[in-house]
N, C-alpha and C positions, 0 to 999 in steps of 0.2 A: 506494499498499498505505501502511496508518495503521500509528499509530507500535504499537501493539498489535500488530498483525498483524507488523509487522518483532521485537517485542519475542520472539515466541511463537517465530520463526524464528531467531532469534541467538542468545538464551537457553542455550538447549541446546549447538550451538557454540560460544560464550565459555567455560562451565564446562569443554569438551571441552579448548580450549586455557587455560586456566589452570591443571586438571588435569597436563597434558604440564610446561606450567613449572612447576608445583610435583618432577613428577618430574625434569626436567634437572637441579634446583637443590639435587634431593635429594642425587644422584648428583654432582654434580662440586661443588659448593659447599662454604665453609668454615664451620667450627663457631665460634658465637660466643664473642669476648676475654672473658676473664676478667670484663672488670668488666662486662660488659654481662649475662654469667650472670647476675652475683652479681644485676645489676637486676632482671631478669625474674623470678628466684626469689622476689624482697622482694615484687612484685607479685601472683606465684601464678599464673606462668604452670608450665605440668604440662609433660613432656617436653622438658623444656631441651636435653638432649641430642641431641634429634630434629634440631635447629631448625640450619638449612644459608643461609646470605647467599650473593650474589654482588654483585660491583660489576661496572656495564657503564656503556658511553660512552651510550647511550638506552636509553630502555624497547622487551623485541621488539615487536613491530609485529604481528597475527596476519595468516594466510596467506588467512584467509578472507577475498572483497572486499568480504562487508557491515560484515563484521567491521572491514577497513580505512577503510571511510568511515565507521562511525559513531567509530571515532579519529579521525580527519579531522575530522569534525564537532567534535568535542569538544575540542581542540584548537584552533580555529577559534572557536570559542565563548568561550574560554578568554582566548582571545587581546581579541578585543572586550572582554571585562567587565572586563579589566585597560587598557585604555585610558583 
C-alpha cells in the first residue's frame, strides 16, 4: 500500500480519534489558569472559557492499528533524527 493510499485510509480515522480525545478533555479537563487566560486573550484567542487541558504522563495512543503503526514510525524517525 502506498503512502497516499494509507493517508486516504488513516486521515478519517485520525480525525475521529482526535475529536474523541478533544471531547474527553472538554468533559474532564481543567480550565486555563489565570496567567494563561490573560496571555491567550492578549494574542487573540476567542472562546477562552471553553479551553480545557489535561496533564498526562504520556500521549494517548490510538486504538486503530494503522494509527498505532504510524505513531511508532514517527517516534522511531524522531529518535533517529535526534541521534
